[in-house]
C-alpha positions as CSV (number, residue, x, y, z in Angstrom):
1,X,0.7,-149.2,53.5
2,X,-1.3,-147.6,50.7
3,X,-4.5,-147.6,52.8
4,X,-2.9,-146.2,55.8
5,X,-1.5,-143.2,53.9
6,X,-4.6,-142.6,51.9
7,X,-7.1,-142.6,54.8
8,X,-5.9,-139.1,55.7
9,X,-6.3,-138.0,52.1
10,X,-9.9,-139.1,51.7
11,X,-12.5,-136.4,51.7
12,X,-16.1,-136.2,50.7
13,X,-16.5,-133.7,47.8
14,X,-20.3,-133.4,48.1
15,X,-21.7,-135.9,50.5
16,X,-25.3,-135.1,49.7
17,X,-24.7,-135.9,46.0
18,X,-23.3,-139.4,46.8
19,X,-26.1,-141.4,45.1
20,X,-23.9,-142.9,42.4
21,X,-20.4,-142.1,43.7
22,X,-16.9,-143.2,42.6
23,X,-13.7,-142.9,44.5
24,X,-10.7,-141.4,42.6
25,X,-7.0,-141.1,43.2
26,X,-6.1,-137.5,42.3
27,X,-2.7,-136.7,40.9
28,X,-0.8,-133.7,39.4
29,X,1.0,-133.6,36.1
30,X,2.6,-130.5,34.7
31,X,0.4,-128.3,37.0
32,X,-2.9,-129.9,36.0
33,X,-5.0,-132.2,38.1
34,X,-6.1,-135.6,37.0
35,X,-8.0,-138.5,38.5
36,X,-8.3,-142.2,37.9
37,X,-10.7,-144.7,39.5
38,X,-9.3,-146.0,42.7
39,X,-10.1,-149.6,41.8
40,X,-7.5,-149.4,39.0
41,X,-4.7,-148.3,41.3
42,X,-2.9,-151.2,43.0
43,X,-0.4,-149.1,44.9
44,X,1.6,-145.9,44.9
45,X,5.3,-146.1,45.3
46,X,8.3,-143.7,45.6
47,X,10.4,-143.2,42.5
48,X,13.1,-145.9,42.4
49,X,15.8,-147.1,40.1
50,X,14.4,-147.8,36.7
51,X,16.3,-150.0,34.3
52,X,16.2,-148.5,30.8
53,X,15.2,-150.7,27.9
54,X,16.8,-149.9,24.5
55,X,14.8,-149.2,21.4
56,X,11.6,-148.2,23.3
57,X,9.6,-145.0,22.9
58,X,10.8,-142.1,25.0
59,X,7.8,-142.3,27.2
60,X,8.7,-145.8,28.2
61,X,11.2,-145.2,31.0
62,X,12.1,-148.8,31.5
63,X,11.4,-151.6,34.1
64,X,11.4,-151.9,37.8
65,X,11.5,-154.9,40.1
66,X,8.6,-154.6,42.6
67,X,8.6,-157.5,45.0
68,X,9.9,-159.9,42.4
69,X,7.5,-158.7,39.8
70,X,9.0,-156.9,36.8
71,X,6.8,-154.1,35.6
72,X,7.2,-151.5,32.8
73,X,7.1,-147.9,33.7
74,X,5.8,-145.1,31.5
75,X,6.2,-141.3,32.1
76,X,2.7,-139.8,31.6
77,X,4.3,-136.4,30.9
78,X,6.1,-137.7,27.9
79,X,3.2,-139.9,26.8
80,X,0.9,-136.8,26.8
81,X,3.5,-134.8,24.9
82,X,4.5,-132.6,27.9
83,X,8.0,-131.6,28.7
84,X,10.0,-134.0,30.8
85,X,10.6,-133.0,34.4
86,X,13.3,-134.2,36.9
87,X,11.8,-136.3,39.7
88,X,11.2,-134.4,43.0
89,X,10.3,-135.6,46.5
90,X,6.7,-135.6,45.4
91,X,7.1,-137.7,42.3
92,X,5.4,-141.1,42.5
93,X,4.8,-144.2,40.5
94,X,1.2,-145.3,40.4
95,X,1.1,-149.0,39.9
96,X,-2.1,-149.6,37.9
97,X,-4.0,-152.5,36.3
98,X,-4.4,-152.0,32.6
99,X,-6.4,-154.8,30.9
100,X,-5.2,-157.3,33.5
101,X,-1.6,-156.2,33.1
102,X,0.4,-154.3,35.7
103,X,2.3,-151.2,34.7
104,X,3.6,-148.2,36.5
105,X,2.9,-144.6,35.5
106,X,5.1,-141.7,36.7
107,X,3.2,-138.7,38.0
108,X,4.4,-135.4,39.5
109,X,2.5,-136.0,42.8
110,X,-0.4,-137.9,44.2
111,X,-2.7,-135.3,45.8
112,X,-5.8,-137.0,47.3
113,X,-8.4,-139.7,47.3
114,X,-11.8,-138.3,46.7
115,X,-15.4,-139.4,46.3
116,X,-17.3,-137.8,43.4
117,X,-21.0,-138.1,42.3
118,X,-21.8,-138.9,38.7
119,X,-23.5,-135.5,38.4
120,X,-20.1,-133.8,38.9
121,X,-18.6,-135.3,35.7
122,X,-19.0,-133.4,32.4
123,X,-18.1,-134.9,29.1
124,X,-14.9,-133.6,27.6
125,X,-15.3,-130.5,25.4
126,X,-15.8,-131.3,21.6
127,X,-12.4,-129.9,20.8
128,X,-10.7,-132.4,23.1
129,X,-13.1,-135.3,22.6
130,X,-12.6,-135.1,18.8
131,X,-8.9,-135.7,19.1
132,X,-9.4,-139.4,19.5
133,X,-8.4,-139.4,23.1
134,X,-10.3,-142.5,24.2
135,X,-8.7,-142.2,27.7
136,X,-10.5,-139.0,28.5
137,X,-13.7,-139.7,30.4
138,X,-14.5,-136.1,31.2
139,X,-14.0,-133.2,33.6
140,X,-14.9,-133.3,37.3
141,X,-16.2,-130.1,38.7
142,X,-14.8,-129.5,42.2
143,X,-15.5,-126.4,44.2
144,X,-13.1,-124.0,42.5
145,X,-11.2,-126.3,40.1
146,X,-11.4,-128.9,37.4
147,X,-10.0,-132.4,37.5
148,X,-9.4,-134.3,34.2
149,X,-10.8,-137.8,34.6
150,X,-8.8,-140.5,32.8
151,X,-9.9,-144.0,31.8
152,X,-6.8,-146.0,32.6
153,X,-8.0,-149.0,30.5
154,X,-7.9,-146.8,27.4
155,X,-4.7,-145.0,28.2
156,X,-2.5,-147.1,25.9
157,X,-3.5,-148.2,22.4
158,X,-3.7,-152.0,21.8
159,X,-0.4,-151.9,20.0
160,X,1.2,-150.0,22.9
161,X,-0.3,-152.4,25.5
162,X,1.1,-155.4,23.4
163,X,4.5,-153.7,23.3
164,X,4.4,-153.4,27.1
165,X,3.5,-157.0,27.5
166,X,6.3,-158.2,25.2
167,X,8.8,-156.0,27.1
168,X,7.5,-157.7,30.3
169,X,7.8,-161.2,28.9
170,X,11.4,-160.5,27.7
171,X,12.3,-159.3,31.1
172,X,10.9,-162.4,32.8
173,X,12.9,-164.6,30.4
174,X,16.2,-162.8,31.1
175,X,18.6,-164.7,33.3
176,X,19.1,-163.2,36.8
C-alpha cells in the first residue's frame, strides 16, 4: 500500500546531481518541511485510536495496535516544543525504525518522496547545531524552499528510547 501511494509522489529534484543520492520522505510539521531517509520509514498510516499510557511525557501520545504489534506513538510537535494541534485529514503516523525498535511519530502531513544529491545538503547553522540537537543532519536546498533533514536514529535520547522500549514491553505483557 505504501509503495503504491508513494509512486505518484516521487520526483527527481535534480536528476543531473544524482551521483550520491538519497531518497527522503518529506513531511510537514507546524508549517515547516522536514525529511527523513526513506529506508527508516516502514509505513505511513492514518491516525487511529491511540491508547493513552499514564505517567508518560506529554509528547508520548500512547500505544496503537498495528497488525498485532503494539507500538508507542510520539507527537513530534510536542517533542520539538511546538504547540499541539488537532488531527486533520492530512495527519499521519509515520512508523519508523529507531535503533531496531518500531515507533510511530505523528506528523501534520506527509508531502512527498524525493531524491536528493549530497551536494544539496548543508550543515545546520551554528546557532542550531550548538543546541545539542543530534537529530539534525542539515538543511536540504530545494528550488525555492528549505527542508530540515532529520536523523531519525538520533531523534530520541538513549533514556527516551529505553522508556519507549519498556512501555512496549509492559504492553506486550498485559493480558488481552
